[in-house]
DRENVOKE-155234 format. One line per 3 residues: number of its first residue (from 1); their letters; for each residue x, y, z of N, C-alpha, C. Coordinates in steps of 0.1 Angstrom, whole numbers, plus 5000, padded with zeros to 4 digits. Layout:
DRENVOKE-155234
NUM	A	X Y Z X Y Z X Y Z; ...
***
This chain:
DRENVOKE-155234
1	XXX	2630 0274 7545 2620 0278 7546 2622 0267 7557; 2624 0253 7558 2619 0247 7566 2634 0244 7578; 2642 0245 7570 2654 0251 7584 2651 0264 7593
4	XXX	2647 0277 7585 2639 0285 7597 2634 0278 7609; 2627 0275 7603 2611 0269 7612 2618 0261 7623; 2626 0251 7612 2641 0241 7626 2645 0251 7639
7	XXX	2653 0260 7638 2652 0272 7640 2645 0275 7649; 2638 0280 7647 2627 0290 7652 2624 0278 7666; 2624 0267 7661 2617 0257 7667 2623 0251 7678
10	XXX	2639 0254 7677 2648 0251 7687 2650 0262 7700; 2651 0272 7694 2651 0285 7702 2638 0291 7710; 2625 0282 7705 2610 0284 7715 2619 0270 7727
13	XXX	2623 0259 7722 2621 0250 7731 2635 0248 7743; 2643 0253 7737 2651 0264 7742 2647 0268 7756; 2641 0281 7755 2637 0290 7766 2626 0282 7772
16	XXX	2617 0274 7765 2607 0269 7773 2615 0255 7787; 2629 0251 7778 2636 0243 7789 2643 0251 7800; 2644 0264 7795 2645 0273 7806 2638 0273 7821
19	XXX	2626 0274 7813 2620 0281 7825 2615 0266 7834; 2616 0251 7827 2611 0246 7827 2620 0238 7841; 2637 0239 7837 2647 0240 7847 2643 0244 7861
22	XXX	2639 0259 7858 2641 0264 7868 2625 0268 7876; 2615 0263 7870 2604 0260 7874 2600 0276 7868; 2598 0284 7882 2595 0301 7876 2604 0311 7885
25	XXX	2615 0304 7889 2626 0313 7896 2635 0320 7884; 2635 0320 7872 2644 0322 7866 2635 0326 7851; 2637 0336 7845 2626 0344 7835 2637 0349 7825
28	XXX	2637 0353 7812 2645 0359 7807 2643 0374 7813; 2655 0383 7813 2660 0396 7816 2647 0402 7814; 2652 0401 7795 2637 0412 7789 2625 0414 7794
31	XXX	2620 0398 7797 2602 0402 7802 2602 0403 7815; 2613 0409 7823 2612 0411 7834 2609 0430 7837; 2615 0435 7826 2616 0448 7828 2610 0457 7815
34	XXX	2614 0470 7820 2608 0481 7812 2613 0480 7798; 2629 0476 7797 2636 0473 7785 2634 0465 7777; 2621 0461 7775 2616 0450 7766 2605 0461 7761
37	XXX	2600 0464 7768 2588 0474 7761 2596 0478 7751; 2608 0488 7756 2613 0499 7750 2620 0495 7736; 2629 0479 7740 2628 0475 7722 2616 0476 7717
40	XXX	2601 0467 7722 2591 0466 7712 2588 0483 7709; 2589 0493 7712 2578 0502 7708 2590 0513 7702; 2604 0512 7700 2613 0516 7694 2611 0513 7678
43	XXX	2601 0499 7673 2600 0496 7661 2586 0510 7659; 2572 0509 7671 2561 0515 7667 2559 0526 7672; 2573 0531 7681 2569 0538 7686 2560 0551 7692
46	XXX	2551 0540 7699 2539 0549 7704 2538 0549 7719; 2548 0541 7723 2551 0557 7744 2557 0567 7742; 2554 0573 7751 2558 0583 7753 2573 0584 7760
49	XXX	2580 0593 7765 2596 0591 7771 2591 0605 7778; 2592 0596 7798 2587 0602 7807 2604 0607 7818; 2605 0613 7820 2616 0624 7830 2611 0632 7841
52	XXX	2624 0619 7854 2618 0624 7866 2638 0627 7870; 2633 0639 7879 2644 0641 7887 2649 0642 7899; 2657 0642 7904 2661 0636 7923 2676 0635 7928
55	XXX	2675 0637 7937 2687 0631 7949 2688 0620 7953; 2675 0610 7951 2678 0593 7956 2691 0590 7962; 2691 0602 7969 2703 0594 7985 2697 0581 7990
58	XXX	2690 0584 8001 2681 0577 8008 2672 0568 8001; 2674 0565 7989 2664 0554 7981 2655 0544 7990; 2644 0546 7993 2633 0539 8000 2619 0540 7988
61	XXX	2610 0528 7997 2602 0526 7991 2594 0541 7979; 2593 0550 7993 2582 0563 7984 2588 0564 7967; 2597 0565 7966 2609 0567 7957 2604 0554 7947
64	XXX	2605 0544 7949 2604 0533 7939 2584 0537 7937; 2577 0541 7941 2566 0539 7941 2563 0553 7932; 2572 0561 7936 2569 0575 7926 2575 0569 7909
67	XXX	2583 0560 7910 2588 0555 7897 2579 0549 7893; 2573 0545 7899 2559 0531 7896 2546 0541 7889; 2547 0548 7897 2533 0558 7892 2538 0566 7875
70	XXX	2554 0571 7874 2551 0578 7865 2560 0570 7854; 2564 0559 7857 2563 0548 7841 2551 0544 7837; 2535 0552 7845 2526 0545 7838 2527 0556 7822
73	XXX	2531 0564 7826 2527 0577 7813 2536 0572 7804; 2546 0564 7805 2555 0559 7797 2569 0553 7798; 2580 0556 7791 2592 0544 7792 2600 0558 7803
76	XXX	2603 0549 7815 2608 0567 7828 2623 0561 7826; 2625 0574 7823 2642 0580 7826 2644 0593 7835; 2654 0591 7843 2658 0591 7856 2670 0604 7855
79	XXX	2670 0613 7859 2682 0621 7862 2686 0623 7877; 2696 0621 7882 2703 0618 7896 2712 0631 7896; 2706 0636 7910 2717 0647 7913 2729 0643 7913
82	XXX	2745 0650 7913 2755 0648 7909 2760 0650 7924; 2768 0642 7930 2776 0645 7941 2774 0661 7942; 2783 0670 7936 2789 0682 7937 2775 0689 7940
85	XXX	2767 0686 7932 2751 0698 7933 2748 0692 7943; 2740 0680 7950 2737 0680 7962 2745 0689 7976; 2759 0687 7978 2769 0696 7983 2767 0711 7978
88	XXX	2765 0712 7970 2762 0727 7971 2745 0733 7974; 2739 0728 7971 2729 0724 7979 2724 0727 7989; 2725 0709 7991 2718 0710 8005 2729 0713 8018
91	XXX	2742 0713 8015 2752 0718 8018 2755 0705 8032; 2754 0695 8026 2759 0681 8033 2763 0669 8025; 2775 0663 8026 2775 0651 8013 2766 0642 8017
94	XXX	2766 0632 8004 2753 0624 8003 2761 0611 8010; 2750 0606 8012 2754 0592 8021 2758 0584 8016; 2753 0580 7999 2757 0573 7989 2760 0577 7976
97	XXX	2773 0575 7969 2779 0585 7960 2774 0585 7946; 2772 0591 7939 2766 0592 7924 2767 0581 7923; 2773 0568 7919 2781 0559 7908 2766 0552 7914
100	XXX	2772 0554 7934 2763 0541 7938 2744 0542 7933; 2744 0554 7937 2729 0559 7934 2725 0554 7922; 2736 0563 7914 2728 0555 7892 2731 0540 7893
103	XXX	2736 0531 7898 2734 0513 7902 2722 0510 7907; 2714 0515 7921 2702 0515 7924 2695 0516 7919; 2693 0527 7912 2681 0535 7903 2683 0524 7892
106	XXX	2689 0524 7885 2689 0519 7872 2683 0502 7872; 2687 0498 7887 2685 0485 7891 2667 0479 7891; 2659 0492 7893 2649 0492 7898 2641 0491 7886
109	XXX	2625 0481 7882 2625 0472 7872 2613 0487 7867; 2609 0492 7867 2600 0505 7861 2612 0518 7860; 2626 0512 7859 2630 0525 7854 2635 0518 7838
112	XXX	2636 0524 7827 2642 0524 7811 2659 0525 7814; 2658 0540 7821 2673 0544 7818 2676 0550 7829; 2688 0557 7836 2691 0568 7842 2707 0575 7842
115	XXX	2705 0584 7846 2718 0591 7841 2720 0600 7853; 2737 0608 7854 2741 0620 7866 2734 0632 7854; 2728 0644 7862 2731 0651 7859 2740 0659 7858
118	XXX	2743 0665 7847 2756 0674 7847 2753 0690 7849; 2742 0690 7851 2742 0707 7856 2743 0708 7866; 2739 0728 7869 2738 0732 7884 2725 0738 7887
121	XXX	2724 0737 7901 2714 0737 7910 2699 0734 7907; 2692 0740 7905 2676 0732 7907 2672 0724 7898; 2679 0729 7886 2677 0730 7875 2686 0719 7868
124	XXX	2693 0710 7873 2706 0706 7873 2703 0691 7862; 2690 0687 7858 2688 0677 7851 2684 0684 7836; 2687 0701 7833 2686 0702 7819 2697 0699 7806
127	XXX	2706 0695 7805 2716 0685 7802 2709 0676 7798; 2706 0665 7807 2703 0655 7810 2685 0655 7795; 2682 0664 7798 2665 0665 7791 2672 0667 7779
130	XXX	2683 0674 7777 2691 0676 7757 2693 0663 7753; 2698 0651 7764 2700 0637 7758 2687 0627 7757; 2681 0629 7768 2671 0624 7765 2660 0622 7754
133	XXX	2653 0643 7754 2643 0641 7745 2632 0639 7750; 2626 0643 7766 2608 0632 7767 2601 0639 7761; 2588 0636 7765 2579 0638 7759 2573 0646 7773
136	XXX	2576 0644 7782 2568 0645 7794 2580 0647 7811; 2576 0655 7822 2582 0659 7834 2574 0658 7840; 2578 0646 7851 2571 0642 7864 2573 0646 7877
139	XXX	2567 0652 7880 2575 0659 7895 2560 0654 7907; 2568 0649 7919 2557 0653 7931 2556 0664 7935; 2544 0664 7944 2540 0677 7949 2548 0685 7954
142	XXX	2559 0678 7966 2569 0689 7970 2583 0691 7959; 2579 0684 7946 2592 0692 7939 2581 0701 7929; 2573 0705 7930 2561 0712 7920 2569 0728 7918
145	XXX	2578 0733 7906 2578 0749 7908 2579 0754 7891; 2577 0769 7900 2570 0778 7887 2588 0771 7880; 2592 0777 7877 2605 0774 7868 2605 0755 7859
148	XXX	2605 0748 7869 2600 0737 7859 2589 0734 7854; 2573 0737 7855 2567 0749 7846 2571 0756 7834; 2573 0767 7836 2585 0773 7823 2593 0766 7816
151	XXX	2599 0759 7818 2608 0752 7813 2604 0743 7802; 2591 0735 7810 2585 0726 7801 2572 0729 7791; 2570 0745 7793 2562 0752 7781 2571 0759 7772
154	XXX	2586 0760 7777 2590 0764 7763 2597 0753 7758; 2596 0744 7760 2600 0731 7751 2593 0720 7749; 2575 0723 7754 2568 0719 7745 2565 0703 7752
157	XXX	2568 0703 7766 2572 0689 7772 2556 0691 7782; 2547 0685 7782 2539 0682 7793 2541 0679 7803; 2535 0682 7814 2543 0688 7830 2531 0679 7840
160	XXX	2537 0670 7845 2525 0662 7857 2530 0663 7870; 2521 0667 7880 2521 0667 7893 2521 0653 7898; 2523 0648 7904 2520 0636 7911 2518 0638 7925
163	XXX	2501 0633 7935 2503 0633 7949 2514 0628 7955; 2521 0628 7970 2529 0619 7973 2520 0603 7983; 2520 0595 7976 2515 0580 7983 2522 0570 7987
166	XXX	2521 0562 7993 2531 0551 7994 2526 0544 7990; 2534 0533 7988 2530 0519 7979 2518 0510 7986; 2508 0505 7980 2497 0498 7988 2504 0487 8000
169	XXX	2493 0498 8009 2503 0482 8022 2510 0490 8027; 2521 0501 8027 2531 0506 8029 2532 0518 8037; 2543 0522 8047 2539 0533 8053 2546 0547 8048
172	XXX	2540 0560 8050 2544 0571 8035 2560 0570 8044; 2572 0570 8030 2583 0574 8038 2591 0587 8025; 2595 0594 8036 2601 0609 8027 2620 0603 8030
175	XXX	2622 0611 8020 2641 0613 8030 2638 0625 8038; 2632 0633 8042 2634 0642 8051 2633 0634 8062; 2618 0627 8066 2616 0620 8073 2625 0608 8080
178	XXX	2636 0604 8070 2644 0593 8072 2659 0599 8081; 2665 0613 8077 2672 0618 8078 2670 0625 8093; 2660 0623 8098 2650 0631 8114 2653 0616 8121
181	XXX	2659 0604 8115 2657 0594 8124 2671 0598 8132; 2669 0589 8144 2679 0595 8151 2694 0588 8148; 2704 0597 8146 2723 0595 8144 2725 0576 8151
184	XXX	2734 0571 8143 2739 0562 8151 2755 0561 8149; 2755 0577 8153 2769 0587 8156 2775 0578 8169; 2781 0574 8175 2787 0572 8188 2786 0586 8192
187	XXX	2790 0584 8207 2793 0592 8220 2809 0589 8227; 2810 0595 8233 2823 0587 8243 2822 0594 8257; 2832 0586 8268 2828 0594 8280 2840 0586 8287
190	XXX	2843 0603 8291 2861 0596 8299 2861 0594 8310; 2870 0583 8315 2866 0578 8330 2877 0582 8336; 2892 0588 8331 2902 0593 8340 2911 0600 8330
193	XXX	2919 0606 8334 2928 0619 8333 2923 0630 8323; 2913 0628 8324 2901 0644 8319 2910 0659 8319; 2911 0665 8312 2919 0679 8309 2934 0673 8309
196	XXX	2941 0663 8303 2954 0658 8306 2955 0660 8288; 2947 0663 8282 2952 0667 8266 2949 0675 8263; 2950 0683 8275 2951 0699 8270 2968 0700 8274
199	XXX	2974 0709 8261 2989 0711 8265 2991 0720 8276; 2985 0727 8281 2987 0736 8292 2984 0729 8306; 2980 0716 8302 2984 0702 8312 2990 0698 8314
202	XXX	2993 0688 8303 3006 0681 8305 3016 0683 8301; 3017 0698 8297 3029 0702 8299 3037 0704 8313; 3029 0700 8323 3037 0703 8337 3038 0689 8343
205	XXX	3034 0674 8338 3038 0662 8334 3026 0652 8327; 3035 0642 8318 3020 0638 8310 3018 0626 8313; 3009 0623 8310 2996 0614 8316 2985 0605 8307
208	XXX	2982 0600 8311 2969 0592 8300 2955 0598 8301; 2944 0595 8294 2931 0595 8293 2928 0584 8287; 2914 0581 8294 2911 0567 8292 2897 0576 8291
211	XXX	2890 0567 8279 2883 0572 8274 2875 0554 8267; 2864 0558 8268 2847 0545 8257 2843 0554 8251; 2841 0542 8237 2831 0547 8229 2819 0544 8230
214	XXX	2804 0553 8232 2797 0549 8237 2783 0542 8223; 2777 0537 8229 2765 0531 8210 2758 0549 8220; 2746 0550 8209 2739 0560 8208 2723 0555 8215
217	XXX	2725 0550 8222 2710 0540 8228 2704 0548 8238; 2707 0562 8238 2702 0571 8249 2700 0585 8241; 2690 0597 8242 2696 0606 8243 2703 0614 8249
220	XXX	2713 0613 8236 2726 0623 8241 2726 0640 8241; 2726 0646 8251 2717 0659 8256 2731 0667 8246; 2728 0678 8246 2736 0691 8244 2743 0694 8253
223	XXX	2756 0700 8257 2759 0708 8269 2761 0702 8280; 2764 0690 8278 2760 0677 8293 2771 0667 8291; 2784 0673 8286 2802 0668 8289 2806 0654 8281
226	XXX	2794 0653 8270 2794 0637 8262 2801 0639 8246; 2809 0647 8248 2815 0656 8239 2806 0656 8224; 2797 0666 8223 2781 0666 8218 2790 0674 8208
229	XXX	2798 0686 8211 2806 0695 8197 2816 0689 8186; 2821 0679 8193 2831 0669 8181 2818 0660 8175; 2811 0657 8183 2794 0647 8173 2794 0653 8166
232	XXX	2787 0667 8170 2779 0673 8160 2788 0679 8149; 2799 0682 8153 2815 0681 8143 2813 0669 8131; 2814 0661 8135 2817 0645 8131 2799 0651 8120
235	XXX	2792 0651 8125 2775 0650 8117 2776 0659 8103; 2786 0663 8103 2784 0672 8093 2793 0669 8080; 2800 0660 8083 2805 0648 8069 2800 0639 8065
238	XXX	2796 0633 8079 2790 0619 8078 2777 0619 8093; 2767 0619 8083 2754 0622 8091 2749 0612 8102; 2750 0601 8097 2748 0591 8105 2750 0573 8109
241	XXX	2765 0578 8103 2775 0567 8106 2788 0565 8105; 2801 0567 8110 2810 0565 8107 2814 0559 8097; 2820 0560 8089 2834 0555 8076 2834 0543 8081
244	XXX	2834 0533 8074 2844 0521 8079 2859 0520 8073; 2863 0525 8087 2881 0529 8079 2887 0528 8095; 2901 0529 8093 2909 0528 8105 2907 0538 8116
247	XXX	2906 0532 8131 2900 0544 8138 2905 0551 8146; 2916 0553 8143 2931 0567 8147 2932 0573 8133; 2934 0567 8121 2930 0583 8115 2924 0587 8112
250	XXX	2905 0583 8113 2896 0588 8114 2893 0601 8126; 2901 0591 8136 2898 0605 8147 2909 0617 8146; 2919 0611 8137 2934 0623 8134 2924 0634 8120
253	XXX	2915 0630 8114 2905 0634 8106 2894 0643 8114; 2887 0637 8122 2875 0650 8126 2884 0659 8141; 2895 0654 8145 2900 0665 8153 2906 0677 8144
256	XXX	2911 0671 8132 2918 0685 8124 2907 0691 8120; 2894 0686 8117 2884 0690 8110 2876 0698 8117; 2877 0692 8134 2867 0702 8146 2878 0717 8148
259	XXX	2891 0713 8141 2899 0725 8153 2906 0729 8139; 2899 0740 8132 2900 0744 8120 2911 0756 8126; 2922 0757 8118 2931 0768 8124 2929 0783 8120
262	XXX	2912 0782 8113 2904 0793 8110 2893 0798 8120; 2890 0789 8131 2881 0789 8145 2885 0799 8147; 2871 0810 8153 2870 0822 8152 2869 0828 8168
265	XXX	2867 0811 8177 2870 0813 8189 2881 0808 8193; 2890 0800 8190 2904 0799 8191 2906 0787 8202; 2893 0784 8202 2896 0770 8214 2896 0756 8206
268	XXX	2911 0753 8212 2910 0736 8207 2904 0723 8216; 2898 0720 8210 2887 0708 8215 2898 0696 8217; 2899 0691 8228 2913 0683 8233 2908 0667 8222
271	XXX	2919 0661 8222 2922 0650 8211 2910 0638 8221; 2908 0638 8232 2901 0625 8231 2889 0626 8232; 2884 0637 8226 2870 0639 8220 2866 0630 8215
274	XXX	2874 0632 8197 2875 0627 8185 2886 0607 8184; 2892 0610 8199 2894 0599 8200 2887 0588 8209; 2882 0590 8215 2867 0586 8224 2859 0583 8216
277	XXX	2854 0589 8205 2844 0587 8193 2849 0576 8186; 2856 0573 8179 2856 0570 8167 2871 0557 8172; 2874 0558 8181 2880 0544 8187 2868 0536 8193
280	XXX	2866 0522 8186 2860 0517 8194 2866 0506 8213; 2857 0507 8219 2861 0502 8231 2861 0510 8238; 2873 0499 8253 2879 0510 8261 2899 0516 8253
283	XXX	2900 0534 8252 2909 0531 8249 2918 0546 8257; 2930 0540 8255 2940 0558 8266 2950 0557 8259; 2951 0567 8259 2962 0577 8253 2967 0590 8258
286	XXX	2979 0585 8258 2989 0596 8265 3001 0604 8257; 2994 0616 8268 2999 0633 8263 3012 0637 8267; 3016 0646 8263 3031 0645 8268 3033 0665 8264
289	XXX	3025 0673 8270 3028 0689 8257 3024 0687 8249; 3016 0682 8237 3011 0684 8226 2996 0681 8229; 2991 0689 8214 2979 0682 8211 2973 0668 8209
292	XXX	2984 0660 8201 2978 0649 8200 2988 0637 8210; 2980 0629 8212 2989 0621 8221 3006 0611 8217; 3013 0605 8224 3024 0603 8216 3021 0587 8215
295	XXX	3008 0580 8222 3006 0567 8223 2998 0560 8227; 2989 0558 8216 2975 0548 8221 2975 0538 8223; 2963 0534 8234 2959 0517 8232 2949 0518 8235
298	XXX	2944 0506 8229 2927 0499 8232 2927 0486 8233; 2913 0483 8240 2915 0469 8238 2897 0470 8238; 2895 0458 8230 2880 0451 8229 2875 0442 8236
301	XXX	2884 0438 8243 2885 0425 8248 2868 0427 8256; 2864 0411 8249 2848 0411 8254 2845 0414 8267; 2852 0405 8274 2845 0402 8291 2850 0415 8297
304	XXX	2860 0425 8297 2861 0434 8299 2858 0449 8298; 2847 0447 8285 2839 0456 8285 2821 0454 8289; 2824 0444 8288 2813 0443 8301 2815 0442 8315
307	XXX	2826 0442 8318 2825 0441 8331 2826 0454 8333; 2827 0463 8325 2828 0478 8326 2813 0483 8326; 2803 0480 8313 2789 0481 8311 2783 0477 8327
310	XXX	2786 0463 8330 2781 0462 8345 2783 0467 8356; 2792 0484 8352 2789 0487 8369 2792 0504 8366; 2791 0508 8351 2789 0519 8355 2778 0527 8344
313	XXX	2773 0535 8351 2761 0541 8344 2764 0558 8347; 2753 0562 8339 2750 0579 8338 2733 0585 8343; 2736 0590 8355 2721 0601 8359 2720 0614 8354
316	XXX	2710 0617 8352 2713 0629 8340 2708 0637 8356; 2718 0657 8351 2713 0660 8358 2706 0676 8353; 2715 0687 8350 2709 0694 8344 2722 0702 8331
319	XXX	2719 0705 8319 2730 0709 8311 2736 0720 8316; 2748 0720 8314 2760 0732 8314 2751 0746 8308; 2751 0754 8317 2745 0771 8318 2750 0772 8307
322	XXX	2743 0784 8302 2749 0790 8289 2761 0803 8300; 2767 0803 8298 2780 0813 8300 2789 0811 8311; 2783 0799 8315 2797 0790 8325 2811 0785 8321
325	XXX	2813 0791 8331 2829 0792 8327 2839 0780 8338; 2842 0772 8329 2846 0762 8342 2863 0761 8345; 2866 0766 8334 2883 0770 8338 2886 0784 8348
328	XXX	2874 0792 8346 2874 0801 8356 2883 0797 8372; 2891 0804 8376 2899 0803 8389 2909 0792 8390; 2911 0785 8376 2914 0772 8376 2937 0774 8381
331	XXX	2934 0761 8386 2947 0762 8395 2957 0751 8390; 2968 0755 8381 2974 0739 8378 2986 0738 8382; 2992 0731 8387 3007 0727 8390 3007 0714 8388
334	XXX	3021 0715 8389 3028 0703 8384 3024 0689 8396; 3021 0692 8408 3020 0686 8420 3004 0675 8416; 2992 0690 8409 2978 0681 8407 2980 0677 8394
337	XXX	2988 0680 8384 2984 0671 8374 2992 0653 8375; 3001 0656 8382 3011 0643 8383 2998 0635 8390; 2994 0638 8399 2980 0630 8408 2967 0626 8398
340	XXX	2968 0634 8387 2959 0634 8375 2962 0622 8370; 2974 0625 8365 2981 0613 8355 2981 0596 8366; 2985 0600 8375 2983 0585 8380 2973 0578 8387
343	XXX	2961 0587 8389 2947 0582 8390 2943 0578 8374; 2949 0579 8362 2945 0574 8353 2954 0560 8351; 2967 0560 8351 2974 0548 8353 2966 0538 8362
346	XXX	2958 0541 8379 2956 0532 8390 2941 0528 8379; 2934 0534 8373 2922 0530 8370 2923 0523 8357; 2936 0520 8349 2934 0513 8338 2940 0497 8342
349	XXX	2947 0502 8352 2951 0489 8362 2939 0478 8366; 2934 0482 8372 2923 0481 8380 2908 0479 8372; 2912 0483 8357 2904 0478 8347 2906 0463 8345
352	XXX	2913 0463 8336 2923 0451 8334 2925 0440 8338; 2931 0440 8357 2926 0431 8368 2912 0433 8369; 2897 0439 8363 2887 0434 8368 2883 0432 8383
355	XXX	2895 0449 8388 2892 0446 8403 2884 0462 8408; 2870 0460 8409 2861 0468 8414 2865 0480 8422; 2871 0476 8435 2873 0485 8447 2886 0497 8446
358	XXX	2895 0487 8433 2913 0495 8426 2899 0506 8419; 2891 0501 8407 2884 0511 8399 2879 0521 8405; 2872 0519 8416 2863 0529 8423 2872 0539 8430
361	XXX	2882 0538 8436 2891 0545 8445 2898 0555 8433; 2904 0548 8418 2911 0555 8408 2902 0565 8406; 2886 0561 8403 2879 0568 8398 2876 0584 8406
364	XXX	2879 0576 8418 2874 0588 8425 2882 0600 8426; 2894 0594 8428 2906 0602 8425 2912 0609 8415; 2904 0602 8405 2913 0612 8391 2901 0625 8393
367	XXX	2888 0622 8397 2880 0629 8398 2880 0647 8410; 2889 0642 8419 2891 0652 8428 2899 0657 8423; 2911 0648 8417 2924 0660 8408 2918 0667 8397
370	XXX	2913 0666 8389 2899 0674 8382 2898 0684 8389; 2889 0684 8397 2884 0701 8407 2893 0700 8412; 2907 0699 8418 2915 0703 8423 2919 0719 8412
373	XXX	2922 0712 8404 2926 0720 8391 2919 0730 8389; 2904 0726 8387 2891 0730 8381 2878 0728 8396; 2882 0740 8401 2871 0738 8412 2859 0744 8409
376	XXX	2860 0751 8395 2844 0752 8386 2836 0746 8381; 2841 0734 8380 2831 0724 8377 2819 0723 8387; 2823 0725 8400 2813 0723 8405 2802 0738 8406
379	XXX	2793 0738 8393 2788 0748 8395 2771 0746 8405; 2766 0762 8404 2756 0759 8418 2747 0745 8412; 2739 0740 8424 2732 0723 8420 2737 0713 8419
382	XXX	2752 0709 8414 2754 0699 8414 2760 0694 8421; 2764 0698 8434 2767 0693 8445 2754 0688 8452; 2741 0694 8452 2736 0685 8453 2730 0669 8451
385	XXX	2734 0669 8436 2734 0654 8427 2743 0644 8434; 2757 0650 8437 2767 0643 8442 2762 0635 8456; 2752 0645 8462 2753 0642 8478 2743 0628 8478
388	XXX	2732 0632 8468 2721 0622 8470 2723 0609 8462; 2736 0610 8450 2733 0598 8444 2749 0591 8453; 2760 0596 8460 2767 0588 8463 2767 0588 8481
391	XXX	2752 0587 8491 2749 0583 8495 2742 0572 8494; 2740 0563 8485 2729 0554 8481 2737 0541 8486; 2734 0532 8487 2741 0514 8488 2743 0516 8476
394	XXX	2753 0509 8474 2761 0500 8463 2769 0513 8448; 2769 0526 8455 2772 0537 8447 2787 0536 8455; 2798 0531 8445 2814 0531 8450 2820 0546 8444
397	XXX	2815 0553 8431 2825 0569 8431 2815 0569 8420; 2821 0580 8420 2813 0595 8411 2821 0601 8401; 2817 0606 8389 2821 0624 8386 2816 0627 8370
400	XXX	2817 0640 8369 2812 0643 8360 2817 0640 8344; 2815 0638 8333 2818 0635 8324 2820 0649 8319; 2833 0645 8310 2839 0662 8302 2844 0673 8312
403	XXX	2840 0688 8309 2842 0698 8317 2838 0699 8329; 2824 0691 8331 2817 0696 8336 2808 0702 8339; 2807 0709 8350 2797 0720 8355 2779 0717 8354
406	XXX	2777 0708 8347 2762 0698 8352 2765 0686 8342; 2753 0688 8335 2751 0671 8321 2748 0660 8330; 2760 0650 8336 2752 0639 8337 2767 0639 8350
409	XXX	2759 0626 8360 2768 0624 8369 2770 0608 8367; 2784 0604 8367 2784 0592 8360 2794 0582 8369; 2785 0574 8372 2784 0563 8385 2796 0552 8387
412	XXX	2797 0544 8393 2805 0535 8394 2799 0525 8407; 2791 0516 8402 2784 0510 8413 2788 0494 8412; 2778 0492 8426 2787 0473 8426 2780 0467 8422
415	XXX	2771 0469 8409 2762 0460 8403 2753 0465 8394; 2742 0461 8384 2737 0465 8375 2726 0464 8386; 2723 0459 8392 2713 0459 8407 2709 0474 8411
418	XXX	2723 0476 8417 2723 0488 8425 2726 0503 8417; 2722 0500 8405 2719 0509 8395 2703 0522 8400; 2704 0529 8399 2690 0540 8407 2684 0539 8395
421	XXX	2675 0539 8398 2664 0539 8390 2663 0544 8377; 2664 0557 8379 2663 0569 8367 2677 0567 8359; 2690 0561 8363 2698 0560 8356 2700 0551 8344
424	XXX	2710 0553 8331 2710 0551 8321 2719 0540 8322; 2714 0529 8320 2733 0517 8313 2734 0520 8300; 2750 0519 8299 2753 0519 8290 2760 0510 8283
427	XXX	2762 0510 8271 2763 0499 8257 2776 0507 8249; 2788 0500 8257 2805 0504 8246 2803 0499 8237; 2809 0503 8225 2806 0498 8210 2819 0493 8206
430	XXX	2815 0481 8204 2825 0475 8198 2825 0474 8183; 2840 0470 8177 2839 0470 8162 2851 0462 8160; 2851 0467 8142 2866 0459 8139 2878 0469 8135
433	X	2887 0463 8144 2903 0473 8147 2913 0466 8134
***
């Protein structure tokens, strides 16, 4: 007996020393979580088992508050929708994988245990119920469904509906609201050589296309020449940001995804759109009769990118009108394509030398070469914008991004001071290469 008391004293003194050494920063784990109460309750079996289920992809404070409220009814068990089920129900991939979501939910102190649901559809958690055998199912108002009520009636489970309330002192949060937050996906601005990425153009003469990847620091309007169709295709895979992977490989994946061979309209989007979005900084890509470039070069030199930001801006016009065809009346000849290719090479050299006057000349020459091949880029109303802004002091050159027909005017200006008041300053995306 004395030995047992002595051992008990040593254990008590050990934990006292831990607490004293770390003051109040370190407490034995089982005192911090519901798992301690679970161990105790296995002896007296007085607490109920409470079950909740959801996706928990964009885990936020609203989820944690929901867990806190549900845990007041007993020990909380959580079912998490699998990647497969969420993609089938919501038609998009999850931001976080099921294993990441399981890890995060398990780390919340109100949660006793969590599992990946193995079922399908809106009642994918039924196999998890068979595993846990809970006493009650808790849902919030948005998740209240008749089939869940009937399931609980059949199984003799209590059904509890909680009002959606934020944690004390916090704003209300929902996954839907977070998904409406503007996407951080970049867009692209073509600087020179536009149209050379189409084989029916580069088959006459090879050449470079120049693009910069832009941070979405402004509203990126549809049908305005900033590659929104490619950007929207990317959003179907990665809704909020690009994955961290090799940019050229990423661009290839995007190009292949967007240009599905079963695409009904038969249009192949130029590779400069995928490359311009996915490759950070300033890139040039060399086309020679094929859809994918033979060469790809890029720079993220901070001084060069800052120089471009100091001299480039966008002026909103109007979206390209429905039914507008910028390829109508096209006139593509070897001489015109060679002029486009020469202007793009000159543009790159001028940027590398940070020669503003040479850059403006090459920029304007590239646009003129585009118009010579595709005169329908100047749709009604466009010339009025060109006349207005080309007459401003400090504006050295102009062009329309993308296929034209409307959208924006991209201006080369003497300096930021010369940007028109309504102009959009640009931020070129930097990134790991």
